[in-house]
C-alpha positions in Angstrom: -40.0 16.3 -21.0 -37.0 18.4 -22.0 -35.6 18.5 -18.5 -36.0 14.7 -18.2 -34.1 14.3 -21.5 -31.4 16.5 -20.3 -31.1 14.6 -17.1 -30.8 11.3 -19.0 -28.1 12.8 -21.2 -26.3 14.1 -18.1 -25.9 10.6 -16.7 -23.2 10.0 -19.3 -21.3 13.2 -18.8 -18.1 13.3 -16.7 -18.6 14.1 -13.0 -16.2 14.9 -10.1 -16.4 11.3 -9.2 -14.9 10.5 -12.6 -12.2 13.1 -11.9 -11.4 11.5 -8.5 -11.2 8.1 -10.2 -8.8 9.1 -12.9 -6.6 11.4 -10.7 -4.3 8.6 -9.5 -3.6 7.7 -13.2 -2.8 11.3 -14.0 -0.5 11.5 -11.0 1.4 8.4 -12.1 1.7 9.5 -15.7 2.3 13.2 -15.2 2.3 15.1 -11.9 5.6 13.9 -10.5 5.2 10.2 -11.3 7.6 8.1 -13.3 4.9 6.3 -15.3 3.2 3.0 -14.5 6.5 1.4 -13.6 6.4 3.6 -10.5 4.1 0.9 -9.1 6.7 -1.8 -9.5 9.2 -2.9 -6.9 11.0 -6.1 -5.9 8.1 -7.4 -3.7 5.8 -7.5 -6.7 7.9 -10.2 -8.3 7.9 -12.6 -5.4 4.2 -12.1 -4.8 3.6 -13.2 -8.4 5.8 -16.2 -8.0 4.2 -17.2 -4.7 0.9 -17.2 -6.5 2.4 -19.3 -9.3 3.5 -21.9 -6.7 0.1 -22.1 -5.1 -1.7 -22.4 -8.4 0.7 -25.2 -9.5 0.5 -27.2 -6.2 -3.1 -26.4 -5.3 -2.3 -25.4 -1.7 -0.9 -22.6 0.4 2.7 -23.0 1.6 3.5 -23.7 5.2 7.3 -23.7 4.8 9.6 -21.5 2.9 9.7 -22.1 -0.9 12.1 -19.4 -2.0 15.4 -19.4 0.0 18.2 -21.8 0.7 19.2 -19.9 3.9 15.8 -20.6 5.6 14.7 -23.6 3.6 12.1 -25.7 5.3 11.4 -23.1 8.0 7.7 -22.3 8.8 6.4 -19.5 6.6 2.9 -17.9 6.7 1.8 -16.7 3.2 -0.8 -14.4 4.7 -1.5 -12.6 1.5 -2.2 -15.8 -0.4 -5.4 -14.8 -2.2 -3.8 -11.6 -3.5 -0.8 -13.6 -4.8 -3.1 -16.0 -6.6 -4.9 -13.0 -8.2 -1.5 -11.5 -9.2 -0.3 -14.8 -10.6 -3.4 -15.2 -12.7 -3.2 -11.6 -14.0 0.5 -12.1 -14.7 -0.1 -15.3 -16.7 -2.6 -13.5 -19.0 -1.1 -10.0 -19.2 2.3 -10.0 -17.7 3.5 -7.4 -15.2 1.4 -4.8 -17.0 -1.8 -6.6 -15.9 -0.6 -6.6 -12.3 0.2 -2.9 -12.4 -3.1 -2.0 -14.1 -5.1 -4.0 -11.6 -3.2 -2.3 -8.7 -3.9 1.1 -10.4 -7.6 0.3 -10.6 -7.7 -0.4 -6.9 -6.2 3.0 -6.2 -8.7 4.7 -8.6 -11.6 3.0 -6.9 -10.2 3.9 -3.4 -10.0 7.6 -4.0 -13.2 7.8 -6.0 -14.9 6.2 -3.0 -13.1 8.6 -0.6 -14.2 11.6 -2.7 -17.9 10.5 -2.4 -17.6 10.0 1.3 -15.9 13.4 1.7 -18.5 15.1 -0.4 -21.3 13.6 1.6 -19.7 14.6 4.9 -18.9 18.2 3.8 -21.7 18.9 1.3 -19.2 20.8 -0.9 -18.0 19.3 -4.2 -15.0 21.5 -4.8 -13.5 21.3 -1.3 -14.0 17.5 -1.4 -12.2 17.1 -4.7 -9.3 19.4 -3.6 -8.8 17.5 -0.4 -9.1 14.2 -2.2 -6.3 15.4 -4.6 -4.2 16.2 -1.5 -4.8 12.7 -0.2 -3.8 11.2 -3.6 -0.5 13.2 -3.7 0.5 12.3 -0.1 -0.6 8.7 -0.3 1.6 8.1 -3.4 4.6 7.4 -1.2 3.2 3.9 -0.7 1.9 3.1 -4.2 3.3 -0.2 -5.0 1.7 -3.2 -6.9 1.3 -5.1 -3.6 -1.6 -6.6 -1.6 -1.7 -3.7 0.8 -3.7 -1.7 -1.7 -6.7 -3.9 -0.8 -6.4 -2.6 2.7 -6.6 1.1 1.6 -9.8 0.3 -0.3 -11.4 -1.7 2.5 -10.7 1.0 5.1 -12.6 3.5 2.9 -15.5 1.0 2.6 -15.6 0.3 6.3 -15.5 4.1 7.0 -18.3 4.7 4.6 -20.5 1.9 6.0 -19.9 2.9 9.6 -20.9 6.5 8.8 -24.1 5.2 7.3 -24.6 3.0 10.4 -24.1 6.1 12.6 -26.8 7.9 10.6 -29.2 5.1 11.4 -28.7 2.3 8.9 -27.7 -0.2 11.6 -28.3 -3.3 9.4 -25.2 -2.4 7.4 -23.1 -3.7 10.2 -23.9 -7.2 8.9 -21.7 -6.5 5.8 -18.5 -5.9 7.8 -17.8 -9.5 8.8 -18.5 -10.6 5.3 -16.0 -8.1 3.9 -13.5 -9.2 6.6 -13.4 -12.8 5.3 -12.1 -11.5 1.9 -9.9 -8.8 3.5 -8.2 -11.3 5.8 -7.1 -13.5 2.9 -5.9 -10.7 0.5 -3.9 -8.8 3.2 -3.3 -8.9 6.9 -4.3 -5.3 7.4 -7.8 -6.2 8.6 -7.0 -5.2 12.1 -7.4 -1.5 11.5 -10.9 -2.3 10.2 -11.8 -4.0 13.5 -10.3 -1.1 15.4 -12.4 1.4 13.4 -15.6 -0.4 14.5 -14.3 -0.2 18.1 -13.8 3.5 17.7 -17.5 4.0 16.9 -18.4 1.9 19.9 -16.0 3.8 22.1 -17.6 7.1 21.0 -20.9 6.0 22.6 -19.2 4.9 25.8 -17.4 8.2 26.2 -20.6 10.1 25.6 -22.3 7.9 28.2 -19.5 8.7 30.7 -19.8 12.4 30.3 -23.6 12.7 30.3 -25.5 13.5 33.4 -28.7 11.6 32.6 -28.9 8.0 33.7 -31.5 7.2 31.1 -29.4 8.7 28.3 -26.4 6.8 29.6 -28.2 3.5 29.4 -29.5 4.3 25.9 -25.9 5.1 24.7 -24.6 1.8 26.1 -27.5 0.0 24.4 -26.7 1.6 21.1 -23.1 0.3 21.3 -24.1 -3.3 21.5 -24.5 -3.8 17.7 -21.0 -2.5 17.2 -19.7 -5.1 19.7 -21.6 -7.9 17.8 -20.0 -6.6 14.6 -16.5 -6.7 16.1 -17.1 -10.2 17.3 -18.3 -11.2 13.9 -15.2 -9.7 12.2 -12.9 -11.5 14.6 -14.6 -14.8 13.9 -14.6 -14.1 10.2 -10.9 -13.3 10.2 -10.3 -16.9 11.4 -11.6 -18.1 8.0 -8.1 -18.3 6.5 -5.7 -21.2 5.8 -3.7 -20.6 8.9 -6.5 -20.0 11.4 -5.5 -18.2 14.6 -1.9 -18.6 13.8 -2.3 -15.8 11.3 -3.3 -13.4 14.1 -0.4 -14.6 16.3 2.0 -14.0 13.4 0.7 -10.5 12.7 0.7 -9.4 16.3 4.2 -10.8 16.9 5.5 -9.1 13.7 4.0 -5.7 14.7 4.7 -5.8 18.4 7.5 -8.3 18.9 10.8 -7.0 20.2 12.7 -9.0 17.7 10.9 -7.7 14.6 13.3 -6.0 12.2 10.5 -4.0 10.5 10.7 -0.8 12.6 14.5 -0.9 12.8 15.5 -1.5 9.2 12.6 -1.1 6.9 12.2 2.5 5.7 8.5 2.4 5.0 7.9 1.3 8.6 9.9 4.2 10.0 8.8 7.9 10.6 8.8 10.0 7.5 11.6 12.6 6.8 10.0 16.0 7.3 12.9 17.7 5.6 11.6 16.4 2.4 9.4 19.0 0.6 7.0 16.2 -0.4 5.8 16.1 3.2 4.5 19.7 3.2 0.9 18.6 2.5 1.2 16.0 5.2 2.2 18.8 7.6 -0.7 20.9 6.4 -3.2 18.0 7.0 -1.8 17.4 10.5 -2.6 21.0 11.4 -6.0 20.9 9.8 -6.7 17.5 11.4 -5.9 18.9 14.9 -8.3 21.7 14.3 -11.0 19.3 13.1 -10.4 17.0 16.1 -10.8 20.0 18.5 -14.0 21.1 16.8 -15.4 17.6 17.0 -14.4 17.3 20.7 -16.3 20.5 21.4 -19.4 19.0 19.7 -18.9 15.7 21.7 -18.4 13.7 18.6 -15.5 11.7 20.1 -15.4 9.0 17.3 -13.9 11.6 15.0 -11.4 12.7 17.6 -10.3 9.1 18.0 -10.1 8.6 14.2 -8.0 11.7 13.5 -5.7 11.3 16.5 -5.3 7.5 15.9 -4.7 7.9 12.2 -2.2 10.8 12.9 -0.3 8.6 15.4 -0.1 5.8 12.8 1.2 8.2 10.1 3.8 9.8 12.3 5.1 6.4 13.5 5.4 4.7 10.1 5.4 6.4 6.7 3.5 3.5 5.2 0.4 4.5 7.3 0.2 8.1 6.0 -2.4 7.0 3.4 -4.6 5.6 6.2 -4.3 9.0 8.1 -5.4 10.8 5.0 -8.4 8.5 4.4 -9.6 9.0 8.0 -8.9 12.8 8.2 -10.0 14.0 4.7 -13.8 13.8 5.2 -13.6 15.4 8.6 -11.3 18.2 7.6 -13.5 19.0 4.6 -16.6 19.1 6.9 -14.7 21.4 9.3 -13.6 23.7 6.5 -17.2 24.1 5.3 -18.4 24.7 8.9 -15.6 27.2 9.4 -16.6 29.1 6.3 -20.2 29.3 7.4 -19.2 30.7 10.8 -16.8 33.3 9.3 -19.5 34.3 6.8 -21.8 35.2 9.7 -19.2 36.6 12.1 -18.6 40.2 12.9 -15.7 40.6 10.5 -14.8 42.9 7.6 -17.4 42.9 4.9 -15.0 41.7 2.2 -13.8 38.7 4.3 -17.4 37.7 5.1 -18.2 38.0 1.4 -15.3 35.8 0.3 -16.1 33.1 2.9 -19.7 33.1 1.8 -18.8 33.0 -1.9 -16.4 30.0 -1.3 -19.0 28.2 0.8 -21.7 28.6 -1.8 -19.5 28.0 -4.8 -20.4 24.4 -5.1 -24.2 24.7 -4.5 -25.2 25.3 -8.1 -22.7 22.8 -9.4 -23.9 20.2 -6.9 -27.3 19.8 -8.4 -25.7 18.8 -11.7 -22.9 16.7 -10.3 -25.1 14.6 -8.0 -27.3 13.4 -10.8 -26.9 9.5 -10.9 -24.1 8.6 -13.3 -23.2 5.7 -15.5 -19.5 6.7 -15.0 -18.8 6.0 -18.7 -16.0 8.6 -18.6 -14.1 6.6 -16.0 -14.6 3.3 -17.9 -13.5 4.8 -21.2 -10.5 6.5 -19.7 -9.3 3.3 -18.0 -10.0 1.3 -21.2 -7.9 3.8 -23.1 -5.1 3.3 -20.6 -5.2 -0.4 -21.0 -5.2 0.0 -24.8 -2.1 2.2 -24.8 -0.3 -0.1 -22.4 -0.8 -3.1 -24.7 0.0 -1.5 -28.0 3.3 -2.5 -29.5 6.1 -0.3 -28.2 4.0 2.0 -25.9 5.4 5.3 -24.7 7.9 5.0 -21.8 5.5 6.1 -19.1 3.0 3.5 -20.1 5.4 0.6 -19.7 5.4 -1.7 -16.7 9.0 -3.0 -16.7 11.9 -3.4 -14.2 14.4 -0.7 -15.1 17.9 -2.0 -16.1 19.2 1.1 -14.4 17.9 0.0 -11.0 17.6 -3.7 -11.2 20.2 -6.3 -12.4 18.3 -7.1 -15.6 21.4 -7.7 -17.7 23.3 -9.4 -14.9 20.4 -11.9 -14.4 20.4 -12.5 -18.2 24.1 -13.4 -17.8 23.4 -15.7 -14.9 20.7 -17.5 -16.9 22.9 -17.7 -20.0 25.9 -19.1 -18.1 23.8 -21.2 -15.7 24.2 -20.8 -11.9 23.9 -23.3 -9.1 20.5 -23.7 -7.4 21.9 -22.4 -4.1 24.9 -20.3 -3.0 24.0 -17.0 -4.7 24.1 -13.8 -2.5 22.2 -10.6 -3.2 20.5 -8.0 -1.0 16.7 -8.2 -0.2 15.5 -6.0 -3.0 17.5 -7.8 -5.7 16.6 -11.1 -4.0 13.0 -10.3 -4.8 13.9 -9.7 -8.4 15.9 -12.9 -8.5 12.8 -14.8 -7.3 10.8 -13.2 -10.1 13.4 -14.1 -12.8 15.0 -17.4 -11.6 12.3 -19.2 -9.6 12.1 -22.2 -9.3 15.6 -23.0 -10.7 17.5 -21.0 -8.1 17.0 -20.3 -4.4 17.9 -16.9 -3.0 19.8 -16.0 0.1 17.4 -13.3 1.3 14.4 -11.4 0.0 11.9 -8.8 1.1 10.1 -11.0 3.6 12.0 -9.4 6.4 9.4 -10.5 9.0 10.1 -14.1 8.0 13.9 -13.9 8.2 13.9 -12.3 11.7 16.1 -9.7 13.4 19.3 -11.7 14.0 19.5 -13.0 10.4 18.7 -9.6 9.0 21.3 -7.8 11.1 23.9 -10.4 10.0 23.4 -10.0 6.3 23.2 -6.2 6.5 26.5 -6.3 8.4 28.0 -8.4 5.6 26.5 -6.1 2.9 28.2 -3.2 4.6 31.5 -5.0 4.5 31.9 -5.6 8.2 35.2 -7.3 9.2 33.6 -10.7 10.0 31.4 -10.9 6.9 33.1 -13.9 5.5 33.1 -16.0 8.6 29.6 -15.0 9.8 27.8 -15.4 6.5 29.6 -16.6 3.4 31.3 -19.7 4.8 28.3 -20.6 7.0 26.0 -20.7 4.0 28.5 -21.7 1.3 28.2 -18.6 -0.7 30.1 -18.9 -4.0 28.4 -16.3 -6.2 27.7 -12.7 -5.3 25.4 -10.2 -7.1 25.8 -6.6 -5.9 25.3 -3.0 -7.0 28.5 -1.6 -8.2 28.1 1.1 -5.5 27.7 -1.2 -2.6 30.3 -1.3 0.2 30.8 -5.1 -0.1 31.6 -4.9 -3.8 34.6 -2.7 -3.0 35.7 -5.2 -0.3 35.4 -8.2 -2.6 37.4 -6.4 -5.3 40.3 -6.2 -2.9 40.0 -9.8 -1.8 42.1 -12.5 -3.4 39.4 -15.0 -2.8 37.0 -13.4 -5.2 37.1 -12.5 -8.8 34.8 -10.4 -11.0 33.0 -12.4 -13.7 30.6 -9.8 -14.8 30.3 -6.0 -14.5 27.9 -3.7 -16.5 28.1 -0.5 -14.5 24.9 -1.3 -12.6 25.5 -4.8 -11.2 28.6 -6.8 -10.6 28.9 -10.5 -10.2 31.7 -12.2 -8.2 32.8 -15.8 -8.0 34.8 -17.4 -5.2 38.3 -18.2 -6.4 38.9 -21.9 -6.6 35.3 -22.9 -7.2 34.2 -24.4 -10.4 32.6 -22.3 -13.1 29.0 -21.8 -14.0 27.0 -24.8 -14.9 26.4 -23.6 -18.5 23.0 -23.7 -20.2 20.0 -21.4 -19.7 17.8 -21.5 -16.7 14.1 -21.8 -17.4 12.7 -18.9 -15.5 10.6 -16.1 -17.0 12.3 -12.9 -18.1 11.2 -9.4 -17.9 12.4 -5.9 -18.5 11.0 -2.8 -16.7 11.4 1.0 -16.6 11.6 2.1 -13.0 14.1 4.9 -12.3 14.1 4.9 -8.5 12.9 1.8 -6.7 12.2 2.2 -3.0 15.2 0.7 -1.2 13.8 -0.7 1.9 16.9 -1.3 3.9 18.4 1.9 5.4 22.2 2.0 5.0 
């Protein structure tokens, strides 16, 4: 009776799952983060406003609603459901609600990853250490944007496919159902379908290398449910407002020769290994290669494909590093535990065998206590406390979700709203264009914003050339689009060029942003614009365009 009472009481005690859940918050607030506003960037703003437009009009847009340079051009709002969720959250709780929801998605993702890693490795402490590594390295792409849904769904797919591999084949039915939601919140559903294909390919490779005809036929037979699941996911992904056109758009964006993503967008480019922050990424690459070799020797080719495929994605584009860590973490943890077991029983020095055995067995006693079913009250209370602090009057700086006036043209936009600016003819770069959408929509249309896949390569190259002050900037861009007002960083190349030009005059300068007006044009309209205002505290936004 006493043991039963203790077990019931233990259900409410913190566990390592609670630790994994709250670690992303601790990282944001303390271990190298700049607070919750670290989650904010320009794209967050236009996602919110896109959701506002859809909720107001009761439909998804098919043509551009934000710019005057591409007004009326076909536009695929492929993250429409996320944007409606963001809009609803913003209406009820402002940017803080959007950031808190995004943080919750991260917490849930890494708590799930920890439990998958623990199940694969059987070792609590190694699982939580490697999960912490995954959290640290994945933080390079922590933004309050729809892609966070994809990170969560990849973990869920991975977990379900591992259970299917263990014999719970009926769980494959869940994957197409999840795909319906996944497709409409973010277009990253393709890796999920590929992941199912990897589990099917594992059986095919095993069939090709086996010498038994009966075993070969059995392996091919076992791959059939995976093929049905792939077909189901593909059909499910068509349940979106754009149908097959969504797939055409995504494939063209990722593989088309005229896509500006890989050429100009830093998060789509390879990471800089000179940055000390990539050290853990390098460590995981080495550990991942050892794990892949170990799995290849055991003919578990699914894990070889998962590790190598995830590694390739992470090396090609920095934004995919979190996906690599999600795929590699459970397998590396399993490999470390197996390696410790082999070393503990190898013909080595006694002290080394003793250390390996001690590390391997360190989690066994704690495991019995940690794996007692939990209510996870600690996670709920910790997150509730976070929400409470965020919404108290004048919360601490790290608990604020605001656009920083040091990084975004907060005061300059206040000036434009106060003076009144024409609905079209305002030039700013893509990052500040996002911010203008958030602050000035629907009164003002922007020239360009963060939807680089929508604007295309030629347009993107032209405006980047102008932003760098190229000799033909005025003819190629400003006169063609009747640009009469320019909002720039005081450190930009074009601001220096405009200062030297007789055709432009400075009408505002606060040391962060500078506003120019074309000489000979009429002044501002006068009167305030009716867009929502916001102030945030973000010290270093992720500048997407590489200069």
